[in-house]
ZABAVEX-210120 format. One record per atom (N, C-alpha, C, CB): x, y, z. Coordinates in steps of 0.1 Angstrom, whole numbers, plus 5000, padded with zeros to 4 digits. Atoms other than C-alpha are relative to their C-alpha. Last residue first. Glycine has a CB too. Example, Ala and Ser with C-alpha at 12.3 -4.5 7.8 and 13.67 -1.06 7.14 Angstrom:
<nodes>
499149895000 513749895071 499250115008 500450054986 500949885000 512349555078 500950125000 499050005012 
</nodes>
This chain:
<nodes>
500350165006 286739525675 499149934999 500649925003 499150104989 286239895679 500249924992 499449935013 500450195004 285440115649 501049925009 500549934980 498950105005 285240425665 499549884994 501049975011 499850015011 283040745678 500749924995 500250074997 499550005016 283340795713 499249944988 501449924999 500350135002 281940705748 500750104983 498049915003 500349995018 282940985766 500149884994 501050104991 499550105008 282440895804 499850034986 499549885004 498749984994 281141235827 501149884994 499850005019 499750144999 277541245807 501950035004 499649894983 498950105007 276641525814 500049944999 500849975000 498349855002 273841665835 500249914985 502149985018 500749925012 269641485837 501350094995 498550125005 500149904987 270841335875 499650134988 501750035012 501450064993 270540955858 499950185002 500049875018 499749964981 273141065832 498450005006 500850215004 500949914991 272540925798 500450005021 498249904997 500150044978 274740705778 499550085006 501450015011 499849864993 275140565744 499350015014 499350124992 500049974979 275440295724 500050125005 501349965008 499749824996 276140175685 499250005012 499250144988 500649954988 277239775683 499850175002 500949945011 499549835004 277939655638 499149995023 498550134978 501149904995 277739325632 500250145008 499349915011 500749935007 280239015635 498550085001 500049944993 499850085007 283239035640 498349885004 501749965004 499950174997 282239385656 500049894988 498649955008 499950125009 282439735644 500149865007 501350014991 499150194996 281639965672 500349894991 499149905010 500450065015 279340325669 501749915003 499850164981 499050105008 279640535700 499649804994 501449995013 499950114998 277240785701 501449974995 498849924996 501450035012 277141165705 499749875009 500549974979 499150085012 278341335738 499249914991 501149915007 498349975003 277341615755 500749915000 500750065008 499050064999 273941455768 501550045001 499849934992 500450014987 271041665756 500849985013 499249914998 500949945001 273041765717 499650015023 498949904987 499249904998 275041505718 499350165006 500950004987 499050044989 272241275717 501050085011 500749934994 501250034993 269941465690 500849975021 499149824990 500449894997 273141475669 498950065016 499550024987 498349984992 274041115672 499850204999 501949904985 500150014978 270341105673 501449975002 498749835011 501849994992 269441255638 500149945019 498649844989 499349854996 273041115624 498750075008 500550114984 499450084991 270940745627 501750165003 500349784991 500150084985 268640785615 500950065011 500449844998 500249954998 269640965577 499450055022 499649974989 500550014983 271040685576 500150125000 500949925012 501050044998 270940665535 499850035011 499849894997 500350075010 274340845527 498049915006 501749904997 499050125008 276140945557 499349834994 501349955015 500850075001 274941305561 500649854993 499050074994 500050065015 278541415576 498749965002 500949874995 501049934996 278841515614 499450054983 500750125013 499949895006 282241435613 499150094996 500549994993 499550005001 281641135627 500650155006 499949944993 500749934988 278941055618 500950075010 499249905008 500949895002 280941055585 499550045008 499250004994 499949905005 283940835598 498650164997 500549944989 499349884985 281540615611 500950145001 501149935007 501049984994 279740565575 500450075019 499149854997 500849875004 283040565560 498850065002 499950014992 499449854996 284340305581 499750124991 501549995001 499850015011 281240005566 501150155013 498750004985 499649885004 278939905596 501550014991 500150075012 499349864991 279239565596 499750124997 501450024998 499949965007 276239295579 500950155008 498849994993 500250015011 274639135607 501150064985 498950055002 499250075002 275039045644 499749944981 499849895013 500950165004 273139305656 501149924995 498750004987 499350084999 273739535690 499449914991 500349975012 500750095004 271439815703 501249924990 498550054995 499050065006 273039985733 499349894989 500949945012 501350055010 271440205760 500649984987 498750114997 499350015016 273540275786 498749884994 502249925001 500850165015 271940415814 500950044992 498150004990 500350055011 274640625845 498849894994 501149984997 501149814998 274740735882 500150014982 501450205013 499649914992 276040365885 499250165001 501550004997 498749994992 276040155854 500650115011 500750014990 498649974993 272940015846 501350025009 500150025001 498950044985 272039845817 499850125008 501949994996 500349874992 269239935791 500649925011 498350075002 499650004984 270239635765 499750165004 501949965004 499949854990 268539575731 500250015012 499050085000 500150014978 269939295712 500250135000 501549895014 500449954995 269639185675 499550035012 499749984995 500849894990 269838905660 500350064999 499950025011 499349954992 270538765621 498950055013 500850104992 500749994987 269738455606 501250115005 499849845009 500550134989 271838395569 499150095011 501749895009 500050135006 272738635539 499249875012 501849964997 499050104991 273038995563 499449814987 499249995026 499450065007 270739235539 501849874999 499950114995 500749985013 268439255560 501049974989 499350154999 500650205009 270439185585 499049994994 499649865010 499450114999 272039525590 500349844998 499950025006 498650005004 271139805570 501149865010 500550185005 500549955011 267239755581 502150014988 498950195006 500450135009 267439545608 500250074985 498149945003 499450124999 270139755628 499649894986 499449945014 499349995004 268940115612 500649835006 500650145001 501150015014 264940025625 502149984992 498350224994 499750065002 267239985658 499249944990 500349965008 498250095005 269240245659 498949904992 501549895018 499649975014 266140485647 501349905005 500350194994 500650075015 263940315674 500250064994 498849974997 499150144998 265940435706 499849944982 499149845017 498749984997 265840815702 501049884999 500050055013 499550035015 262240805689 501950065005 498750124984 500550115011 261141055714 500749924991 499350064991 500549925008 263441235742 499849854989 501250154996 498749995012 264640995774 498550164987 500449714987 500749985004 262640945809 501350094992 498750045007 499249975003 264240685833 498950084988 501249895000 500949925000 263140465860 500950154989 499650015017 499849895009 264640145850 499350144999 499849954989 499549884991 263939915878 500150154998 500949985003 500949944990 264739615865 500150185001 500449925015 500350004983 267339605836 498850055005 501050085008 501049884992 266339545800 500149975014 498250004996 499350034981 268339275781 499150135006 502550045003 499449924993 265939225747 500050045016 499750084993 499950024988 266738985722 500250135011 501049925000 499049834998 265739045681 499849915022 498550294991 500550024979 265638715666 500550185006 501949805014 499349884992 265438805620 499849965021 498950194994 499349945001 265538505598 500250085009 500050044991 498950084993 263138325613 500450075000 500649904998 500450154999 260338555594 500849965012 500349904986 498350065000 261638885578 500249855005 501050085012 499349955012 258539045575 501049884995 500750145003 500550055008 256538935608 500050024981 499150015006 499850174998 259338995623 499049944992 500049945016 498850055004 259539335612 500849914993 500350015005 500750045010 255739395622 500850014989 498950064999 501250085003 256439325657 499850014982 498650065010 499250195002 259939485654 498649944999 501249915019 499149985014 258139855652 500549844993 501750115005 501249985012 254939725678 501049994985 499050205001 501150085000 258039665700 499249944992 499450025004 498850055002 259939985695 499549865001 501150045010 500149975013 256940175708 501349894993 500150174998 501250065001 256939965739 499450054983 499050065013 500150135004 260140055739 499149955002 500849945004 499550045009 259340405741 500849884994 500350075000 501149985011 256840405764 500949964992 499450144996 500450155003 259440195790 499250034987 499149925012 498750135006 262140475786 498649874998 501849945020 498950134982 259540725804 500649894984 497849815022 501550124992 258641015777 500749965013 499549814989 499750185002 260141345769 499149955016 502549955000 499550104994 258441605757 500649905005 500049985001 498549964986 258441785729 500549965009 500150085007 499549875000 255641665713 501549985001 499350085011 499249904993 254741355697 499950115008 500650044994 500549954987 251341185688 501050035006 499449935008 500749925005 252741095651 498850095008 499649944991 498749915006 255040865657 499650174999 500449944983 498449914997 252940715684 500850114994 500949924999 500349874988 249740725667 501150035006 499049985013 500549885008 251440525633 499650175013 498449934991 498649965005 253140285660 499950144992 500749874991 498849974992 250340205671 500850075001 500649945000 500649855000 248140195641 500750065014 498250015000 499649925000 250939915635 499450215000 500649934992 499049944998 250639715661 500650154991 500849894998 500249964988 247039665657 501350095004 499749895009 501249935001 247139605622 500650125017 498449885002 499449925006 249639365627 499650135000 500249984990 499049964992 247239195658 501150114987 500749845007 500549864992 244639185631 501250065014 498249965009 500549925016 246538975600 500450175015 497349934990 498249944996 248038735632 500350174993 501649864988 499449924989 244738665638 500550114997 500949935008 500349914994 244038635603 499850075012 499650004998 500549974989 246438425595 499450095006 500649985005 499050104992 247438285566 499449955013 501350075003 500550105003 245338505541 500749885009 500049994986 501650054991 245638775566 499449944988 498850145006 500050124983 249238745572 498750014996 500450055020 500350145000 250138865535 499449885010 500949984996 500650095005 248439145536 500149854994 499750064994 501550024995 249739215569 499349964989 499450115006 500350024996 252739215551 498449965006 500650035002 500650145008 252239385523 500749895009 500549994980 501450085008 251139665545 500549904992 499150104988 500950104991 254439645568 498249994998 500350055016 500050064993 256439685539 498949935014 500850045001 500350075005 254839965527 500049824996 500350054997 501350004994 254740155563 499749914983 499150185006 500250124984 258440045566 498849994994 499950065021 499550095006 259240235530 499949865011 501650054995 501450115009 257240475536 500349864997 499650054984 499549985010 259740595567 498849944993 501449954998 500750114997 257340765592 501549904986 497750024997 500050025011 259141145605 499649834996 501150054997 501249955002 258241325634 499849864989 499950184996 500750074995 261541335650 498149964996 500550035011 499250094998 262941475620 499849865012 501150095004 500150015015 260241795619 500849755000 501850204989 502050075000 260241795650 499949964993 498650075000 499750134992 264241805651 498749965002 500850025013 498950095004 264542035621 499849905006 501250025002 497949985008 262442335634 499949775000 502350125024 498450084991 258142245643 501250054996 500349824997 499449975006 255342395623 501850065007 499050064993 500049954992 252042405646 502150015001 499049925009 500049834989 250542435626 501050035003 499350025013 499349935009 252142105608 499550205003 499649924983 498850014997 251441945638 500650114993 500649884998 499349884992 247942045642 501149965004 499350065013 500049864999 247341885609 500150105008 499550024996 499049935010 249041575615 499950154999 500149944986 499550024991 246741465648 501450054989 499649855008 500149884995 244141565626 500950025005 499050045006 500049914998 244641285605 500250205002 499949935001 498349915003 246641055626 499250124990 501849894987 499449984986 242941045644 501049994995 499949945012 501249864999 240441045603 501050025016 497449965001 499949935015 243040705593 500050165011 498349964984 499249955000 242240565631 501250094986 500149915006 499949984990 239040565623 501750035005 499449905006 500449895005 239240505586 500150125011 498649994995 498649925004 241340185599 499550124998 500949954986 498949954988 238540145625 500249974986 500649945017 500449844993 235940155599 500750035008 498750025007 500649875008 236739945578 500350115008 498350004996 498749995000 237239655600 500650134995 500549904994 499449944987 233739725615 501150014987 500349905018 499949834986 232639715577 500250045011 499250075003 498349885005 234739445564 499450125007 500550054976 498649974998 233039265590 500950094995 500449914998 500949934985 228839375584 502349995003 498149835015 500249865003 229739315550 499750035015 498850054990 498849895011 230438955550 500450115008 499250084984 498650004984 227838905579 501350064998 500649835007 500250114999 224939025554 501749975011 499549944984 499449964986 223239395552 501149855004 498550035014 498349995005 221939295520 501050035007 500250094990 498850175002 218839175531 501149974992 499349874995 500350024982 216239465519 501249854998 497749955007 500550124998 217439575480 500249975013 500649904992 501949995007 218139925470 499949905008 499349984981 500450105013 221539905497 498750064995 499749825005 501850045002 222840185519 500549934988 498450144996 499650105016 226440195538 498450014995 500849775002 501650055001 226740475566 500549944992 498750084996 500050085009 230040525585 499049974996 500549915002 500550125004 229840775614 500149964993 499449985000 500650035013 231040975639 499749934996 500550024992 500049925007 232941115669 499750084984 500550005004 500950005008 232240835695 500250154985 498750005013 502149965000 234340895724 500449964979 499150305007 500450094991 238240665731 498850085002 501049975012 499250004985 240740845716 499049975006 500850145006 499049924999 238540925682 500049995012 500050134993 499649994983 235840665673 501750044996 499749815012 499449934995 233540605639 500750025016 499350054998 499649934997 230040435644 501650064995 499749985011 498550054986 228940225623 501150135001 501349844993 500249854993 225140285605 501549945010 497950055010 499050094986 224339935583 500650205000 501849814994 499049964993 221140005560 501150005008 499750015003 498850024994 218939845536 501450055003 500149944997 501050104998 215639935516 500949925016 499749894983 499350004987 216840295501 499149885010 499950185008 498950185005 215040345468 500349925014 502250064991 501050184997 212440545497 500549954992 498249974997 500050005011 215040825504 499549854996 501150054996 500349835011 213840975532 500250004990 500950135002 498949925001 214040605547 499750084997 501049984995 499849874998 210940435558 500750135001 499850005005 500949975004 210440105546 500350155001 498949935006 500349844989 214139985564 498750044989 501850185000 501249935006 214039615559 499750134999 499049975004 500050075012 217939525566 498749984997 500849884999 501350025004 218439805591 499649934992 499650084996 500250015014 221839765610 498249944997 501249884993 501349965003 222939995637 500049894983 499750215000 500150035012 226539925651 498449985000 500949894995 499750155005 226840025687 499550004985 499149885010 498150045001 229040365704 499549894994 501349955015 500350164989 225040425722 501749894997 498149874991 500750014984 224940795714 500449865006 498150004999 499149924997 226240745676 500250015013 499950104996 499250015002 223740505667 501550075009 499650024990 499750134993 221340685683 500749885001 499449975001 500249964985 222041025663 499949905010 498850075000 498349965006 222340805628 500350045017 500350174985 499750105002 218340685638 501849955004 499650004989 499750004991 217641025644 500649815002 498750075008 501350095000 219141075611 499250045014 500249834999 499850074999 222341375611 498449924999 500950015009 499850104989 221441715599 499649825000 499050065011 500350114995 222441825568 499649965014 500849954998 501249904997 223942155566 499349945003 499550094991 499449944992 227641975553 498550065008 501250104993 498650104998 225241795524 501550185007 500649894975 499349874992 222341955521 501049975006 499250075011 499149944992 220741615506 500450145002 500949964997 501149884999 217941515481 500850035018 497749944997 501249874999 219841515455 499050045009 499049984991 499349904994 222341245470 498950134997 501750004995 500849964988 219540925469 500650185004 500349865014 501750015000 221440705454 499350135004 499549895011 500350155001 225640735456 498250074998 500549885019 499950075013 227640925472 499249974995 500449914998 501450035002 227041175510 500450004983 498750135008 500350065015 228941375526 499649864995 501150014992 498749915001 229941575558 500649944988 501050015014 499650125008 226241495573 501650064988 498249954989 500849965015 225941685600 500249884994 500750134990 500949955005 225641635640 499250054986 500150045006 501050034988 227741395655 498850084998 500650035015 499949944988 229941385623 499049985011 500050144997 500849934988 228741155594 501450085006 499249875012 498950004987 230541025565 499350125008 501950054995 500549904994 227340835535 501350045013 498549965005 499150004984 227840535515 500250185006 501949924996 499149844995 225240525485 500749955015 498750175004 500949885011 224340215461 500150135006 498149975000 501749954990 226839975475 499850114994 500050045017 501549955007 229039785453 498950005009 499549904987 501250104989 231639745483 499349894993 498550095007 498950094995 234939915462 498749764999 500450115026 499950135014 232640105441 500849915003 500550034985 501450105006 230640225473 500449914989 498750094992 500150144993 234240265494 498649934994 499950015019 499450115000 235740435466 499749935010 501150015000 500450035016 232940725461 501349845000 500650194984 500650084997 233340755505 499449994984 499250025014 499550154992 236740815505 498749934994 500150005021 499450145018 236241085467 500649915011 501850064981 500350035019 233641285489 501549884995 500250224987 501250104992 235441255519 499149994999 499650015010 499450145002 238241445498 498849955013 502149975004 499650055008 236241685491 500849935002 500250054993 501250015005 234341805524 500650004986 499050105004 501149865004 237541855541 498749934990 501150154987 501250045005 240441615557 499250124993 499349935010 500949925002 243441685543 498449964995 500750074992 498549824993 246541475548 498950065003 501450144986 499749994983 243041155549 500950115002 500849875008 500349904999 242741175509 499550055018 499150004990 499649795004 245741025504 499450075003 500150084988 499349964989 244740705527 500450154997 501349905003 500949894995 241440615505 501350065015 498049935006 500949875002 242640425485 499750045003 499250014997 499250005011 244840165507 500050154995 499549904990 499449925000 242240205527 501050014996 500050035007 500849865009 239840035498 501350095014 497350035002 499849945022 242939775496 499150165003 498349834981 498549954997 243139675541 499850094981 501649825003 499749844990 239639655542 500650054997 500550035013 501449925011 238439445511 500750105006 498150005002 499249955022 242239245522 499350094996 499849884984 499149934999 240039195554 500850074993 500449965004 500449865001 236939135536 500650085010 498650035001 500449925015 238838805525 499250195000 498549884993 498949955011 239938755557 499850054990 500649924995 499449824993 236738785577 501050024991 500750025020 500749875005 234838575549 500950095004 498450025005 499449965015 237738265553 499050154998 499649854986 498849925000 237238285591 500350064985 501249905004 500349874993 233538265587 501250025001 499150025014 500449905007 233437985563 500950125007 498550005001 498749905006 234937765586 500350094995 500649984993 499049974997 231437725590 501150055008 500050024997 500749844996 230437575572 500350135004 499549995008 499849955012 233037295566 499950215001 498549924988 499549945000 231737215599 501150104998 499849995002 500149954994 229037085586 501250135005 499649925004 500949955010 230236915563 500150115010 498449934995 498649995013 233736745585 498950134997 500449824982 499149874986 231036705618 500850024989 501149945020 501449904997 228536505593 501050075007 498449965010 500049865011 231436325577 499450065001 499950014989 499049925007 232836215611 499650054991 501049954997 499649934994 229736055624 500850114998 500349955005 501149895004 228635865596 500450165011 498249915005 499149935009 232235695609 498750094995 501049884987 499849824988 229835595637 500750064991 501249995019 500349925014 228435265604 500050145008 498449954991 499449905014 231335115615 499450114995 499849934986 498249964992 229935035654 500450074984 501649775007 499749924993 226334955641 501250105004 499749965004 500949855008 226634805611 499950115008 498349984997 498749875011 229634545628 499450104993 500949944987 499549924996 227134465662 501650084991 499949955013 499849874996 223934425645 501250044999 499650015011 500649945016 224334035632 500150155001 498249964996 499050055015 226433885664 500050084980 499349804998 498649945000 224834155686 501649934987 500449965021 500449815010 221133985675 501650025000 498750185013 500150005014 222633615683 500250114996 498949964995 498550025009 224333735717 499749974983 501049855008 499249835007 221233885724 501350024998 500050135009 500649915016 219433565719 500950155004 497850044999 499850085013 221433365740 499450054989 499749875002 498649895005 221733565769 500649934990 501350055012 498850124996 218033385774 500750104993 500049824994 499550074993 217433705785 498749884985 499950035020 500250105010 218734015765 499849855012 501649984988 501249984997 220134235790 499049915000 499850084995 500349994979 223334145800 498549984995 500350215012 499850184992 223734055760 499650035014 501949925001 500950035003 222134425750 499849815004 500050084988 500949984994 223934585772 499049914995 499750135001 499350094982 227434485759 498749995004 501250115014 500250175007 225734555716 500749925019 501749954978 501250054998 224834925735 500449844998 499050074990 500450004984 228434965750 498749874997 499250195008 499750134997 229734865715 499650005010 501049964999 500350135001 227935125703 500349854994 499350024997 500749984995 228735445726 499249824987 499650185001 500050034982 232035325722 498649975000 500450185013 499750205008 231835295676 500049995024 503049934982 501550125009 230335675682 499949825002 500250024980 501549934989 232435835708 499449884996 498950184995 499950104993 235435705682 498749995014 501550025004 500750195001 233635845655 500249925011 500949904988 501950074996 233336135682 499749884989 498350154995 500650054994 236836115678 498750035005 500749985005 499450105000 237536185644 500249965016 501350024990 500150115011 235836465640 499949904999 500649974995 500650065003 236836655667 499149924996 500050005001 499850224996 240136645660 498650015000 501049905021 500050115007 239936995643 500149835002 500850034995 501150005011 237837185668 500349884989 499950164992 500249905010 239937115697 499449904986 501650104998 498650025014 238336865721 499850144992 499749844986 499550024992 236536995757 501549964992 499349915007 499349894983 233537165754 501149934999 499150005020 500449895006 232036995721 500850095009 498450034999 498249945011 233836645730 499850164995 500349874979 498550064997 232136635761 500450054994 500549875000 499649814998 228836775748 501449995009 498650115011 499849875011 229236445723 499650165001 499249954988 499050014996 229536225758 500650144986 500549805002 499049894993 226736375770 501349944996 499850025017 500549804997 224536305744 500450055010 498650045003 499149995008 226335895740 499350224996 499949824985 498649975000 225135865771 501150064990 500549905002 499850024987 221635885771 501650104996 500049815007 500349965006 221135695739 500450195002 499049925000 499449975010 223035435753 500050124994 499849934992 498750004989 220835375779 501150084990 500649825007 500949814994 217235465757 502250025011 497149955021 499749905007 219035185737 499850195008 499049954989 498549895007 220334975762 500050094992 501049954993 499149964991 216434965777 501950014992 499849875014 500649875000 214834935741 500650115013 498349965003 498949894995 216634635731 500450175002 500849984993 498650064985 214834355747 501550084995 500549755000 498550005007 212034535739 500849945009 500750154996 499550205002 209234545762 500949954990 498749894996 499049934985 209034975760 500449815002 498750125019 500050145003 208634955715 501149925022 501349984978 501150085016 207435265706 500649825009 501050044970 501950025008 208135415739 499449904990 499750124989 500150104985 212235305747 498349964997 500450125021 499350184999 213135445714 499749915009 501549985003 500850015016 211435785720 499649824995 501450094984 501950034995 212535805752 500149914990 498550154999 500350084991 216335785736 498649945006 500750055007 500350095016 215435985707 500349875012 501550014980 501550115007 214336185735 500249984993 498650034997 500850004996 216936255756 499049964990 499950095007 499450114993 220036225735 498849915005 500850075014 499750075009 218836505719 499749894996 500750015000 501450055003 218336675750 499649924991 499350084998 499650084988 222336585760 498050014995 501150085018 499850185008 223436665722 498949965017 502549904999 500050065013 221937005722 500049864999 501150044993 501350065003 222537075756 499449964989 499350065003 500750124992 225836995756 498750015000 500349995014 499650004987 227237185722 499549885008 499550125007 500749844989 226137295689 500649945012 497950035001 500049915011 228637055663 499050105010 499349944983 498549985001 229436765691 500350204990 500749824987 499850034994 226136715699 501250135006 500149884998 500549854988 224336745674 500650045011 498749985007 499949915019 226336505648 499450125014 498449924978 499249974996 226336245687 500750154991 500549885000 499449974989 222736255683 501350075001 500149905005 501249825002 221936235645 500750075018 497149965001 499649915011 225035905648 499650165004 499349954986 498249944990 223735775680 500450094990 501849865004 501149914983 219735765665 501650025004 498549865016 498849965002 221735555624 500050135016 500250064981 500349865003 219535225631 501550154994 499350035016 498449995006 220034835629 499550194995 500449854982 500449885013 216434825648 501750015000 498850185005 498749815000 216434545676 500350094986 502049985004 500249884987 213834295679 500250135002 500749975009 500750054988 214533995657 499650055016 500749925002 499550064999 216734265636 499549885010 500950065000 500750094986 213934535626 500849844997 497749995000 500650075005 216034765601 499749955013 500449944990 498750104992 216035125612 500049894998 500049985013 499150085011 213935365592 500649895004 501150064996 500650085007 212235455625 500049954985 499250035002 500850034996 214935515644 499049914994 499750085002 498850145004 216935695620 499149885011 502350035008 500050155008 213735885618 500949905001 500150024985 501350095005 213335965650 500149944993 499150034996 500250084991 217036095658 498449904999 500250105011 498950065011 217536335620 499949855019 502250154992 500750045005 213836445646 501349934987 498750124998 500550084998 216136505671 498949964989 499850025011 499650185001 218436635650 499349875013 502050005003 499250135008 216436895644 500649884998 500550024997 500750045010 214836975670 500349974988 499350064999 500550085000 217837055687 498849944995 500150015007 499250165005 218537265664 500249885007 501350014997 499950045016 215737455668 500849934999 500250104990 502050115002 215537475705 500149954989 498250094998 499350245002 219737565704 498949975003 501449885014 498950035009 218337915684 500749825002 501150135003 500150085010 215737935709 500349974984 499249995001 500950125000 218037935737 498750004986 499350015016 501349934987 219838265726 500449794995 497750164996 501650055005 223438075701 498950005012 500049844995 500650094983 227338155711 498550054998 500750095020 499450114992 230038165680 499249945015 501450075003 500449994988 227638195654 501050005012 499349905001 499549924999 228538095621 500150115016 499650044989 498750064995 226437745623 501250145003 500749874987 500250044985 223438045629 501149874998 498249955004 499849914991 224038235599 500649955013 498850055002 498349965006 224337915571 500850115021 499650204976 499550064996 221137835590 502249974998 498949934995 500450044983 219238115580 501549895010 498149874997 499149944992 221138145549 499649995015 500250154995 501249964995 220137835531 499950135010 499649885006 500149915010 222737615518 498850095002 500049944988 498549834999 223837535552 499649994986 502549985005 499449944994 220637295554 500850115007 500249964999 501049945009 220637135515 499650135013 498549874994 499349935012 223836955531 499050174995 500049874987 499749884994 221536885562 501050074996 500049995011 500749904992 219336685540 500850135012 499149915008 500949975009 221836485523 499050135007 499249884995 499149935001 223836425553 499750064991 501149965001 500049944986 220836245568 501350194997 500749845014 500949954997 220336095537 499350095007 499949965001 500649915009 223435965534 498850065001 500049964990 499249905000 222935825570 500750114985 501049945007 500549904988 220535655561 501050105008 499549925011 501449935006 222035465532 499250115008 498849894997 499949805016 224635505552 499549954993 501850094990 500049814992 223135275581 500950094989 501350015019 501349904998 221535065546 500150095015 498649895001 500649885014 224934975531 499150085005 499349954987 499249904996 226034795570 499950094987 501349965004 499749974983 223534595572 500450164997 501649885009 501349925000 223334455534 499850135015 498749865001 500249915012 226634375543 499350034994 500349994994 500149894995 225234175572 500950104995 500149995011 500749934987 223333965562 500950154999 500349895017 501449925006 225533905534 499450035003 499449994996 498849914998 228133765565 499450074992 501449974997 
</nodes>
């Protein structure tokens, strides 16, 4: 028993040495980048295969001889490589390790069983990599390793001549070899912890991008050379860059930092490398640039800026030292460029709208609630730390919401487009309210109808903000579009705090009901367009607000009056 215990310690000792080597490898920049990639080139896979094959061969050579058998960590190396990097690494490492074990002791009692189980270990590890969820790979890897070692013991007994010799060998090495498979889980967890840093980095950099976006937002209200220069200065300061520039497709619009004295801003033609990046619509990274016009600059990243599917400029970030463009900086810069692109696009749309100088209805139509925007950004910021994928989706929702609100015109739109905008709005609100808010869509099929934009959304906002939010318990909002013969009924119903009688009366009298400006706006527009305004009913619990639209474009013939119904 003492001998078995010593061999078990020896297995853990050799596995620990492998762990130490991997730990130092994970501290190197190249290996960390390799781990954080989702796809690997054949050369990278070959390099990883070589590393784990060397570990396996080392495990064989460092094994303890027990009557012709070796107590070793070969299978641990094979399984770890395959689980972490895929079937090609696992299978090839298994073939190399198994063949090596066979060739160094061709006539050995355990050489053939070790060859077979090394290959099987490679196959099993590849399967685990492809089919098992990442968070369970370490535990399944341990189980698979124990199965492989158990199979080795069985084959040794079968292969050995005489059988008694095989049984004697197995009785001594089985426990250390099988229990040693626990080290597979430790190795997998160690290396995966470095992989997982990618998500942490992405979340951290997304938060930084949002913070910068918040700071720069006021400067996009009126885009000019000075405002863009301020944007560049904020970016340079927050990401600790040596220089930052923004360009259009022809000229440098703003530049701050090292080498600014060499540029004639506004008239300076962009460089060939910038032109190429804009033409291709691809990010360009130079981590050891020795020919830049500013000699101090040795690292740069060029990120195209998009508007309506076309590249309209670029964001350029410079560093004086070489190899400063890291994975984390790239993640942040990409996210920031997307937000800046949206802000520029929104700003241009907003400027066009200001020049149009529309009347009150248009001004109310394009109104964006600043409290909603603030709450949306808070919800996104909170999601970044918990669930980066959710945060990214919320940014998309917010971007679409803002774009929809600022691209409005006087033309009527398909009701489905209005409902899509409402879905973006609700997605952001649900991120804030969580399980407190449930939204149900009751939409009849084959509804073909055009309505003015922002006719339904203010009613949904009113239901959430004034109905569900102050309500202590959970609330439900039902959005319904129902076919009623020659008319369409549109209604928004909530189960929150019911609307008070004073508000109902003030809307009926065309008076501004406090902070419910959207309610009166919709009432005016519906009445103007369709002859009758909103029907407001107090429910038990909650409120229902509805209106009718004629299919033929005429006035509604059923009068939906405003009342305090039960």
